[in-house]
N, C-alpha and C positions, 0 to 999 in steps of 0.2 A: 233684838230685844237685850236688856239691860241685866247684867249678871246682878243677882241679891248679894248683898254683903253680910257675912255671919259675924256678929261682934265679938262672941266669945266661945270657942266651941273646944274645949280638952279634950286631948288625945287619948278619951277612955272605951272604955267597951258598953255598949247600952244593952241592957236588956230588952229584947226584943220582945210584942205582947204573946201569948200563948196563941197558937195558931190553932184556927177553928176548922177541924175536920172529921168524919165522921168515925166514931170507934170502931166501924167494923172493916174499914178499909182495908185491902190485899194490896199485894204487890203486884206491879204491871210486868207485862213481859219486856225481855230484852236485857234482862240483866246479868251479868257473869260475874262470879265473887273469884277472886284467886286465891284465897286461904289467907289465913291469918301467919303472921311470921314472928315466930316467937325470937326475944333479946334476951339471950342466954349471959349475956355479959356486959351490960350496959356500961356508957361511959358518960363522962359532962360531955357536951358538944366541944367539939374542936377541930380544926380544919388546917391541911399541911399544905405551904405552897410548892408544888410538884411543875410548876411551869419549866424548870428546866431539863425534862424528859423530852420536852419539842425542840426540834432540832433548829436553829433560831437562823432568821436571817433580817438585816437590819441596812439593805440597800434599797428595798422595794415600799416605797409609801404606800401606806394602804386606803390612801382615800378615808373615805366612810368605815372604811375597815368592817363591812358588813361580817356578820357567822351564820354560820350553817351547823348543823348537828345533827347526824344520821346513823341508825344501826344496818350496818349492812352486811349480810352474811353471818349474825350475830355477834359483831364486835364495832366498835364507836368509830365514827370518822369524824374529824374538824375540819370546816372548810374555813379561809378567811379571804376576800376581795383583797387582790393587789392593785399595784397602781397598772400594771399591767393583765393581770387575768387572775387567778385564785390560786391559792396555795393551798393543798389538803395534809393532813397529820392523820395518822391512826390513833387512838387514844392512850395507847401503850407505850407509845413514844418514837422516835426514830426520827429520821429525814423526814423532810416533804418533797410529796410532786408537785408540780407547778403546771399551770396548764399553758397553752401556747401562748407566747408573747407578743402577740401581736394584738390581745387583746385590749380593751379601754374598760372593763364593768364600771358602772356609774354607784350602785348603791343594794341593788336588791339580788339575792340570793332564795329560791325558791326550793323546796325540796320534795320531790315525787310528785309528782303533778296528777298522777292516778295509782292506783294500787298497785298494776303493774311494772312501776318502775320510779326508782329512788334517784334517778339523776340530776343534777343542780340544773336549774335555768340562774342564766347570768343576762342582766340587763345593761346597757352601753350605750356610749355616745353613737353609734353605727348601726347597731343591730340586737339582736338578741341571739344567746348562745345556750345551748346546752352541755354540757361535762359530765363524762362517770367519773367516777371516784379514784380514776388513778391518773385522769387531768388530760383525758383524751377530749379534746373540743372542737364540735363543729357548728356551723350557724343554724341556724333553725329559721329556714326560710317562709315557714306559716305565719312567723309573727317578726317579719321585717320593717321593726320600729326602730324608733332614736330617741335617747334622750330620757328612757325611761327609770325611773327611781322606785318608787317604792310599791310593793306588791302585795297581793292577799288572794288565795287560791278558796274560794267559797263557792255552794250551791245559791246560785242568785235565783234560778228562776223556779226550785223545785221540783226537777225533773228528775233528781238524782244523779245526774253530773255536776261535776265541779267545774266552775269555771275562774280563767285565771282575770283576775282585774287588775290594772297597771297604773302608774299613776307618773307622771312628767311633770318633774316641778320646775325646769324652765318653761314650758306652753301652760301649763294650767291644767292639761288637757287628763281625763280619768277614762281610760276604755278598757271595756273585758272583753273576754273572747274564749270561745270554744276553743277544746283540743285540737281541734282541724283547721283553729284560726279564723275562724268567722266573727266579725264584730258583733257582739251583743250588746252594749254599751256605747253611744254615742258621746262624742265631747261633752261634758256638762256645761250650762250656763251659767257660769262664774269664773271670777280670776283668779290666780293664787299659785302659790308654789309648794304642792303637797307633799313632805317628806317624810310623811309615816302614812296608815292606813288602817282600820282597826273593821273585821267583819262583825257584827254583832244587833241582834235585834233590839234595836234602841226603841221602840215605840210600841213595843212586846205584843203585836199583830201576829208574830208566828213566821216571818220573813225577815231574812237578813239586811239590816243596812249597814251604813259606809259611816265611818266617823272620821273625817279628814284634818289632820295635823296640818298646817299650812306655817310654813317657812315665810319669812318676808310679808309676814301680816301686816305690818303699819304700811308697807306699800301696794299687798295685792289682796287684801282683805284678811278678816278671822278665821279660825276653827268653824266646819258646818257638820251637820248630820247632811247624809244624802239618804235619802227615804227611798223603800222599796215600794215600789206599787203591787207587789203579789205577782210580778211576770217577768220579774228581773230589770226593769226599767225604774232609773231612780231619778230622782228630783230634788232640789234642796226643799231639806224639811224646817220644821220648826226645833230651834236649838235648845231652847229650857234653859238656858243659863252656861252653856257651853262653848259657846263664841268667843273663845279667849279669843283677842287681837295679839300676837307676840313673833315671837321669830321662832317661831315652835319647831322642836327635834324629835318629839314623841308621846306618845300617849299609850297609857296601861291602864287597865280596868280592872280593880275588885273594888274589896270593902274593906277602907280603910279606917271605920269608926267604930266597927264591928254592929251594925243596927240592923243586917240583913240587906241593905241596899246595895246596888253597885255605884262605885265612886271611880275619878280618873285622877291619874295622877300626869301631869303635863312636864316634860321635860323646854328647855329653851335656851338661849342667848341669856345669860345674865340674869334668869328668871326660872321659879316653878310654880308649879301651881296644884292646889289640892280642890277638887270639886264633887264637892256630898253631893251623893243623892238623896233627892228627897221628893214629898208628894208636891212640891210645888216648883220643882227643876233642879238645876244644879248649882249648891251655893257656892260659894269662892271662903273656902277656911282655911290659906294659905298661912298668913299671919298668924292666926289662933291656934294652928296645931302643933307650931313650934317647932318647924323645920329649921335647920340652919341656914344661913343666909349662904347664897355666892358670890363668889369677889366679882372683879370686875376682868372680864376678857372669860372667866369660867362659863363653860357649856354644860349642861347634860344633854345626856346623847340618850343611851337606850336602857330601861330602867326596869322591873320585875317587881310587882306587889307579889308577895310568899310569906312564906312563913320559915325563916332559914334552921329556927335551932329547934321546930317544932314545940314551944311552949304554948299554943295555941293563942298566942298574939299575931299579927299581921306585921312584917317589916318590909321593908324598901331595900332592893338593891340599886345603886343607880353610878352609871359610868360617866365618870366628868372626863372634861379633856378639854384644849382648845383648839384653835381652828387648824388646819393642815400644812401647816408649815414649821420646816426643822428646829426654828429658834422660838417654838410655842412654850409657855407657863407650863408647868406643871400642876396637875390638881389630884387630890385624894379620890379612889373609890369608897363609895358609900356602902355603908350597911347601915342604914338608920331604922332603930330597936324602938317599936311602938311602946312596948312594956318600959322603955328606960326614957319615955316623953321624945321620942323619935331623935334621941342622940346618935350620934356617928359612933360606933362600933368596932369597924374598920379595922383600925390599929390591933384589937386587941387578938383576931385572925390573922393578919400577917396580909390585909388587904393594901395594894401600896400606896403609900401617902402622895406618893410623887409621880403623874402616870399620864397615860394618852390614852386613855380606856375611853371606847367609844360602844360597843356591845355587851352583854352580859345575861346570863341565865343562869338561873339553879335547878338543879336536874342529879338524881340520884343515879350516877354515874357506877356506883360499885357496889350498888344493891345493898346496902346498911341500912336504908330507911332513914338516913339524912342526906339532905341534898347537898350536893358537892355544887362549887362555881368555877363557871366556865366563862372567860369574857376575850375580848380583843383588845389588842392597840393600835392607835394608828401606825407606827414602825416596828416589827417587832413579832416574837411568837407569839403564840395565845399564850392567856394565863390560865393555871389549874390550879383550885384550890380544893383537895379531895378533903372530905371527913374520918374523924379517923375510929369512927366503927358508929354501933346503933346506941342509942340512948333510951332511957327510962321515958321521955315523953313519948305518947303516940303519934301516930298519921294515918291517914287515908289517902289513895293517888287513884285518881276519876279519867279514864279515855271514853271518849263518845267523840261523836261529830263537832267541827270545828264549831263555835260558836255558844255550844252548849252551856248555859246557865246551871249551875249544881248549888243547892242547898242541903248541908248538912245540919241538925238538929239532936241534942243530948241536953235533958233537962230544960233548962231557961235561955242556953246559950245557943248559937245561932251562925254558923259561918256559911257565905255564899262566893263564890268563884266562876270564874270563865275556863273552859277548854279551849287551850288555844297551843298554838305551836311558835306563835308570836308575841312575848308577855309584853315587848316593847319595842323601840325602835330598832332595824338591821339585825333581828335577831329572826331564825327559821328553825324548826325543829318540831320530833313527831308531837302532836298534840296533847297535852294533857293539863290536870287541875292538881296541884299538890297542897295539904291543909295539912297543918300541925294542930292537934287535939287535947296537947297539955298530957293530965295524970289519968284521961279518960279510959277506960277500958273498953268500952261500946257505945256507940251512938244508937239512936231512937230511929229515927226517919232520912231518910233522902230523897230528896227528889231532883228531877232535871227536867228542863226545856229544851231542847235541840231546836234549830230551825226546821218548820215545816213538819213537825210534830206535836201531837198532843203530850201533855203533861205526864213524864214517867215517875212511879215511886217504888223506894223500896221499903219496907217496913221492916224494924228492928225488932227484938235487940242484934243488930249488926256489928261484927269483929272488927277491931280497929288492924291496925296495922296490914293493910292488904291492900291491893290494886283490884278496883272494881271496875267493869266496862260497860256499856250500856249500847246497845247500836238496834235499828226501827228492827222488832220482829216481822 
């Protein structure tokens, strides 16, 4: 299918039609509100570079430098793949612990396959390993695979247990495994070099599908949907304008234009794509939305669609770099502010103007309601930018099953996002969605649709500045 081209799309927010619903609607079960957090001394949004708190290494190339974040025993831990294993730092700083040096992870780090364990899973050239957060590593013989790259953890068949889905960029295979190692998905009937996977209910039929971001697209085929048949078996589905052919590095989902529909931002070698969701499929609005151009040899890697400063307008964090060579050209890490016309404001808050960033995630690590920025570099310690304190603008944060789509309504505004632990390529973390709400003190209604579940509704008024969880009742 040929992607439609949009002639003129301004980077503005569109007021959606007022939703039609029963005025007597009541809240569904399964909601848990954490309680509003007051901000007694608001400050202007600001971030401080605190990367030097981490003991640095500069002699171990990080390959794709995948990034993992987990809360272990009430304390945040950070892991980054290296050329020979994985390096792990506590968030408070200090020296790193290094896993066994005879390993060779390729790309994926997965945190916590089950609720009972928070071990890391590493995929590599020869096999798959599990490691604890002290760097003690052992081969996982139930997953004795090779050359596995991108990974997702999702309940594909609706049995309540999540499966591990792994992709091999070298062979084009996509395989799914139960926790006991039993194969659930056979090799897909397509050629490709999958670099990133996103689990979402793409066709809105209640079960999770997969979006595949293919590297080497011109040689092996473009991006594609893998459609779930409702029993966990995937087959190539209708891409509806998302079948971009490029050297794709990552896929991030969110509402880029504020119309309530989910869009996708793709990173690639010397290219990027903004595909807007619509009733006729995805529409390529990259040029008309005014994103800054990429330079020769510049590659976008991980990205995160979020609201960094809580002003109610969506932003983009983009990790930019070159190839994995010692003399690679250095490129800036972007904070693309939609309110400023998708201008890069990263320099204003100290994001590196010359670097080799690979993975990036925004997460409130100090509990002030403003998100902090964590990123990985091709070779070196993690990058950390901590917020300076709470702001006058408000926010909400959601926890729910992976792939849940959340819609927040307030007056004539709507915000839509996805609960995920992998907001862009090369990142894995506890799943959530953070939304900035500007000057609002409350919202009117929240709806959530999780895979395999009916729509859940929370009727307002609902206080802002709090974490809200939903789980199947």
